[in-house]
C-alpha positions, -999 to +999 in steps of 0.1 A: +000+000+000+020+030+012+015+067+013-013+085-005-008+104-037-016+136-017+017+130+001+038+122-029+024+145-056+016+170-029+054+176-027+053+189-063+022+210-056+037+226-025+069+233-044+050+250-072+031+273-047+063+281-028+085+287-059+059+309-076+065+333-047+102+331-053+098+335-091+078+367-087+100+383-060+135+371-064+149+392-093+137+426-079+147+417-043+181+405-054+187+437-074+178+458-044+202+438-022+230+441-048+225+479-050+225+482-012+257+461-009+274+480-037+269+513-018+282+498+014+312+482-003+324+504-032+358+487-032+343+455-046+348+452-084+317+457-106+320+422-121+312+408-086+280+428-084+270+419-119+275+382-111+252+385-082+223+399-102+194+375-106+175+381-139+139+369-143+152+344-169+179+330-145+153+327-117+129+309-140+156+286-153+169+277-118+134+272-105+125+250-135+156+229-130+147+224-093+112+216-104+125+188-125+143+174-094+112+178-072+089+164-099+111+133-104+111+128-066+073+131-064+069+106-093+093+082-076+074+087-043+041+079-061+056+049-078+069+034-045+041+046-022+065+070-005+092+044+002+117+059-023+149+072-005+151+098-032+116+110-025+122+110+012+154+129+009+139+156-013+109+159+010+133+163+040+153+190+021+122+208+011+109+209+047+143+219+062+148+247+038+117+265+053+140+272+083+166+288+060+140+312+046+130+322+081+167+325+092+175+347+062+146+370+069+156+373+106+192+380+097+183+406+071+154+419+093+130+420+064+114+402+036+133+376+016+119+356-014+100+326-002+095+337+034+057+340+032+051+305+018+078+288+039+058+289+072+024+288+055+030+260+029+064+244+031+067+236+068+031+225+074+031+203+042+064+187+052+054+180+088+021+166+076+038+144+050+062+129+075+033+121+098+014+105+069+045+084+059+048+071+095+010+065+097+012+045+065+040+024+079+064+036+052+089+054+074+110+041+102+136+059+124+164+048+102+147+062+071+141+095+089+177+099+099+190+089+065+167+114+048+176+142+072+213+135+068+210+134+030+190+166+030+221+184+044+231+183+007+203+207-001+227+237-004+247+218-030+215+212-049+207+249-048+242+258-060+238+232-087+206+245-102+219+280-101+251+269-119+230+250-143+208+280-149+238+302-155+252+277-180+219+272-198+213+310-200+248+315-213+244+289-240+211+304-251+225+339-254+258+329-271+262+347-304+278+327-333 
């Protein structure tokens, strides 16, 4: 039997809701932060500030790449009734990253992209999903520890999709 499709495909749905907030707000927010930092640190070379800018195209590409990762995890979770280590790892990473959104906003003392849906969508969905996986008998203590440990790789995943987005955008805009 296993977990319901609301748990497995719900991961993709929760991701879409959360990342729509990021897609809409990230480029403008990032530009404002770069401008603020440039004023505070005029000695930093302009190429550094240019590299930190997040265009709408870059944001959409990075979010799309992460969407492929999350979509594949949701499909694998649905195929295995939630037993897939890949699904469990992505679910853990998704849930844990809600805390990073809250920490970023606290550190910057203001809005950061994703901070609205992190406590309203990401954290509640993730907690509910883990309870449902346990209730369905899918998840044991070892699975939970393994998924949480693997989810520590989440920052590498974020860097990977941004690097991939940068490469894709560069290839698309290359002139012959």
